[in-house]
N, C-alpha and C positions, 0 to 999 in steps of 0.2 A: 553286336545288336546295332541296328540302324537308329539314328537319332529320331525321336518321335515327340511331337508336340501333344501332350496329353492333358485332357480335361479343360473345362472352362472355370475361370475364377475371376474374382474382382482384384485381388491383391496378392502379390508375391512378397514374402518377407525373407530376406537373406539374413540368417542369424537368429539362433534360439537362446541367446542370453536373456536375462530378465527384461531388457527393454523390448526386444523383438517379441517375446512371449506376451508382454503386457499389451503392446499394440494389437496383436492377434486376438487376444481375449476380448478386448472392447470392440474390435471390428466384428468378431462373431457375434457378440451381444447385440450389435446393431444390425444383424441379419445379413452380413456380407460373407462371401466365400473367400477363404484365406488358405494359402499354402505356405508353410514355413520350411526353409531348407537349413540344415546345419550339418557340419562334418562330424560332430561329436556322436558318441554312442548313447548319450543321455542328454535331455535338455538342461539348460541352466547356465551354459558358458562356464565362468569361473565359479559359479555357485554350485559346488559338488560336495558331497559328504562321503567320506571313506569310513566304513565300519571295519575295524581290524580286531577281531576278537571283542573285548569289552572297551577298546579305545575308539573314540569317535573323533576324526580329524576333519576339520572344515578347510577345503582348499581355497576358498574365497572369503566372503564375509562370515565372521564367526557368529554374528547376530545382526540385528537391524533395530532402528529406533522407530517407534510408532508415531511418526511425525504427521501422518495424513490418514484420514478415515478410509481411504481407498484400501489400506490393508485389511480392515475389518470387513469391508464390502466384498472384496475379492475372496477372502478366506471363507466367508459365509457362502459365497457363490460356488466355491470349489469344494465345499464340504470338509475343510480342514481346520476350521476354527477350534474344534476340540483338541487338535494336535499342538496348538500354540503353547509355549511355555514362556512365562515372564521371568526375567532374571531375578536372582536373589536380591533382596534389598541391599545387601553389601555392595552390589554393583555401582551404586551411587557414589561410592568412595573411590577416588582415583588418586594416584600418587605421582609426584614429580621428583626426580633426582636433583639434589643440590648438595655439593660438597660431599658426595658419596653417601649421602643420607636420603632415604625416601620420605618426602613430606607429603602429608594428605593435601590435596587441592581444596581450599576453602570454598564452600558452597553457600555461605551466608555473609552479610556484612560484618557480623561479629567474629565469625571465624577468620575472615580476611584480616581484620585488624590484629587478631591473636596469632596469626600464622607466622612461622619463622621462615617461610619460603622466600619472602621478599623483606628487604631491609626497610627501616623506618623511611629512609630517603625515597625508596621505590614506592612505598605506600603514599607518601606525601605527594609524589609526582602525579599520581592518578587524580588527586583532588583538582588539578589544573584542567582536566579534560573538558569540562563544560565550557571553558572559555577559549578553546582552540577553534580556530576558524576552519573553513572548508578548504579542500585541495583545489588547486587550479589546473592540475594535469593528472593523467593517469598514473597511479602509484603502484608499487609492489606492496605486498602484505607488510614486509618489513618497514618500508617507508611510512606506510599509513600508521602502523602501530607505534612506531618510534615517535612520530609527530604527535599523536593523540595521547598516548599512554606512557611513553618513555622507554628507554633501553632495557631496563631491568625486567619489565613486563614482557617485553619482546622475547628476551633471552629465556625466561623461566616460566612462560605461559604459552605464548604463541608459537615460538620455535618448536617445542616438543609437540604441541597440538597439530601443527602442520605436518610434522613428520609422522604422527599417528594417523592422520586422515588421508594425506596425499602421498606419503613417503617423499614429500617435496621439500623445496627450499623457499622460505619466505621472502628471500631476497630476489627471487625470480618470478614467483607467482603473482598475477594481477589481482589485487584485492577486489576490484569491481567484478572480475569474471569468477574467481575462485570462492569468494565470500560475498556474494551480492547483497545478502540481507544485512551484513555488517556495514557494507559500503552505504546501503540505503538509509541506515540510521543517521549517518552524517548528512547525506543529500537531503532527506526529508525533514529531519528534525534539528539539524545543526549540531548534533553530538550523539555519542554513544549512550551515555547515562540517560539523558532526556529521552532519547529514541526507544531504549529498552522499556522504560516505564510506559510510554504512550503507545508503543507498538504492541504490548501484550494484549490490549483490548482489540486491536484490529485482527490479531491472530485468532482470538476467540470467535470473532464474527466469521472468519473463514474455516473454522473448526480445524485449525492447524495448531500444532504444538512446537514450541522452540525446542531445539535439540537437547538443551540441558534440562528440559522438563518432560520430554517424551519417555515412555516406558521402553525398556529394551526387551527384546523377545528373540526366541528361536522356536524350534519345534522338538517334539520328543525324540524324533529320529533325525534331527538335524535340518539345517537350512535348505538342503535339496528337496525337502518335502514340498516346498512352494513350487519350484519349476516342474517337478514331477506331476504335481496336481494340474498344473497348466498344460502339460503335455497330454495328460488323459483327457482333459476338456477338448483339446484340439483334435484328438483322435487321428484319423488318417490325414488330417490337414497338417500334420507335423511329419516331416521326412528327415530321419536321422541317417547318419553315415552318408550324407548327401552333400557334396561339395560343389558349390557354385564355381564355375570356371570363368564365365564372362557374362556380361550384360550388354544389351544393345536395344535399339528401337527400330521399329518399322511401322509403316502405315497399315492400319487395320481396316476392318469393314467400315464403309462410309467415311473413310479418311480419318478415322479416329486412331491416333497412334497407340501402338501396343509395345510393351517392354518384353523382350525375349531374354530368358535367363538359361544359359546352357550349363549343365552340371554333370557330374559323374556320381553315381550311386553304387557303392560297393563294386567300382570298376566298370559299370555300365554307363554309357553316355545317354543323355536325354535333354530335353528342353521344355520350358514352360512359357506361356505367354499370359500377360495380363495387362489391363489398362493402367495399373498403378504398381509401383515397386518401391518397397522400403528396404534400405540398406541398414541393417541393425548389427553392424560389425564394428570392430575397433577401427579407429581413424586410419591406421596405416593400411588396412584392408580396403576400407571404403575408397581411399584414395586411388588405389589400383583399379577399382571398378568404374570410377567416374571419369577416368582420364579420356575416354572417348567423347565425353561431354564437355569437360574443362580440364586441360592438361595442368594449367596453373593451380587450380584448386586441388586437383589430385596430388600435386607436389606438396602443396601446403599442408594437406591433411597427413601425408606421409612424413612431414617434418615435425608433427606434434611429439614431444618428448614423452616416452614412457620409461621411467627408470626400472632397472631390475630390482626384484625383491625376493629374498628367500624367507620362507616360513619354516621355522624349526620347531616341531612339536615334540616335546620331551615328556616322558612319564617317569615319576619317581615314587617310591614308598613315601607315605606321608611323614614318616619319621625321619626322613632325610632332608626335610625343608625346615630351616631354622627360624621361620617367622610365620605368624598367622596369615592365611590368605584371606583377609578381611576387606576385600574390594575387587574392583574390575582388574587392576594390574597397575603398571606404571609406564610412564613415558620418559624419555631421556633428552634433555636439552643438548644441543650440539656443543655447547660451551664445556659440558662435562667430559668431552673427549673419550666416550666409550665406544665399543665396537658393535653395539646393538641399538636399535631404535626404541625398543620397549618390549614388554611382555604382558600378555593377557593371562590372568589366573583362570584358565578355562574351566576347570572342574569346580571352582568356587561359584560359578555363575549359574549353571544349569546341571541337573542330575543327569547321570548316564553318560558322562564324558570320559570316565576313567573307572578301572575296576575298584571294588571296595578296598579301602586302605591305601589308596594311591592318589596322587595329584597329576593333573595334566597342565603343562605350562606351554604356551605358544608364543614364541619369540620371533621378532621380525629383524631382518638384517639387510643393509644395503640402501636402497632408495637413492634419491638424488644426492644425499649426503655422503654416502660411502658405496658407490656402485660396485667397486671391485670386490668388496667383502661378500656380496651376494653370489659371486662367481667362484668362491672357494669350493674345493671338492667336499664331499660329504663328511669325510673324516675331520678335516680342519674346521669346517663350519660347525660341526657338533662340539668339537673341542673348544672353539672360540665361545660359543653360547654357554657351555657349562661352566667355563672359567668366569664369565660375567655373572651367572647365576649364583656361583659360590661367593663372589665378592659382594653382590648386591642383596642377596636374600639368605645367605648362610647355608646354601644347599651343600650337602656332603655326599660323597660317593658318586657313582656313575649312574645314568639314567637306565632304567629296565626296559624302556621303550623309546624308539626314536623314529620319526617320519619327517622327511624334508620335502616341501613343496616349493618349486622354483617358478617364478614368473620373469622371463627375460624382459617382457614388456608388461609392467604391472598396472600402473594407474596413469591416465593421461594428465599431463601437467597444464593447468590454465595459466600459462605464462603471459607476460606483457604482450599485448597485441592479439590475444586470443579472441577477443570480442569482435575484432575486424574479420577474423577468420569465420566466426559464426555469421557475421552479416554476409560474407561471401557465399556461404552455404545457402542462406535464404535467397540470395540472388540467383543461384543456380536453380533452386527449386521453382523460382518464378519463371525462369527461362525454359525449363524442361517440365511442363506440367505432368503430374503423376509420379514424379521421382521425389522421394523423401529420404532424408538421412536422420538417423537417431542413434543414440548411444550415450555412454557416460562421458564422452568428450563434449557433450552439448547439453546443458541444463542441469548439471550437477552429477556428482559421482556416487552419492549415497543411494541405497536401495529405494528409499522413499522418493528421492528426486527422479529416479528412473521410472517409478510408477506414475508419478504425476506427469512427466514428460510423455510417457507412452499413452496415457489416457488423452491428453490434449491432442496428440498427434492422431490418434484413432478418430477423435471427434472431427478434426480438420479434414481428414481423408474422406470420412463418410459424407461430410457436408459438401466438399468439392465434387465428389463423384455423383452426388444426388443432383447438383446443379448441371453437370454434364449430361445426365440422363434425361433432364427436362426438355 
């Protein structure tokens, strides 16, 4: 088949993960024509749901937090609001391992004072927080927390939390880039406790919720319900099994530059042109595409660290689990020297995740902490996880179901210097009008962060293209 330039459109989006789909959704809502290309067989990127008999396995996020009203607006617009499921109230309880015992994470001042998770000295150290001054230079998460809250809080709250969110290392992540709202509490209010109190009112005005107050949700048929609905909305504007090969730019009619995307769809070559191009792919892929525009930025994007993570989904008869599944699950501090990062008690959160009389446990292995463990073969990986579950949860016998999902490059790490890289991206977008980069390496890794970033970018593109057309 000869290369063909097909159709007229305003925007080409490379990548049908949740970021690219969100940009496409809001552009379509603004009346713009959009074509989204993705090599996958289904939309959603990592957000896929596997139904294997009565077992439901999520390959990406197991749930999301309703931190922004955009969720409700989009679900209503897509007709899937009735499919949403809120997590069981038990999901509010989370556990942290200390000295081989699972301790509930305290969620109130009274529970904090009564908790055995921290020593008396560790609790007293927190009382100094309002009197700690501001930082004078960019800090890692570990430096920031150690300075403001002390070593024990870092080891038994923040370290496991960072492993659960980023599969990352708090000694490498930039607090300003990875947790900007936490950093802002110090910058704007002079302290975390003071900022949490005063910042709550500002969040209410923005109709946003703090992540520890937002409701957790999924869908009756799993998280992939959302990207599938977005794909239906886009119709023939979404091209699956379509791999972008290269991007370039040429002068268009009236000397208006046009972007040219060359692709292969099920083995057949083709090309598309549009005045605007969005690269909504992982940083290491975006880096390859933009090297014709900036080789140095391409190298920098390719250098963002994505640690490997293995997700081990195991099913057991409920009689083989030696403790009640009365919460979301547990996270493990690095100091405990275990071989897993934590486990989600999947079947306790939402119905329909396991057959009747069974439980589903989703355990994560590897990350920046122990990348080599994520690369164990299936047999050794399963054996390692089962051994940990026996020790930590009193699980007996062998699993009756197992499914392993591997991500060699799982989650982008917002390490020290990341904000300088983000500024370089902004610089390229200014130098090359019509070129935009988005994804979870920019603006936050949570699903809600991706929605807010996608909506902002769609508004920016629509505004800039309207100016060009005037």
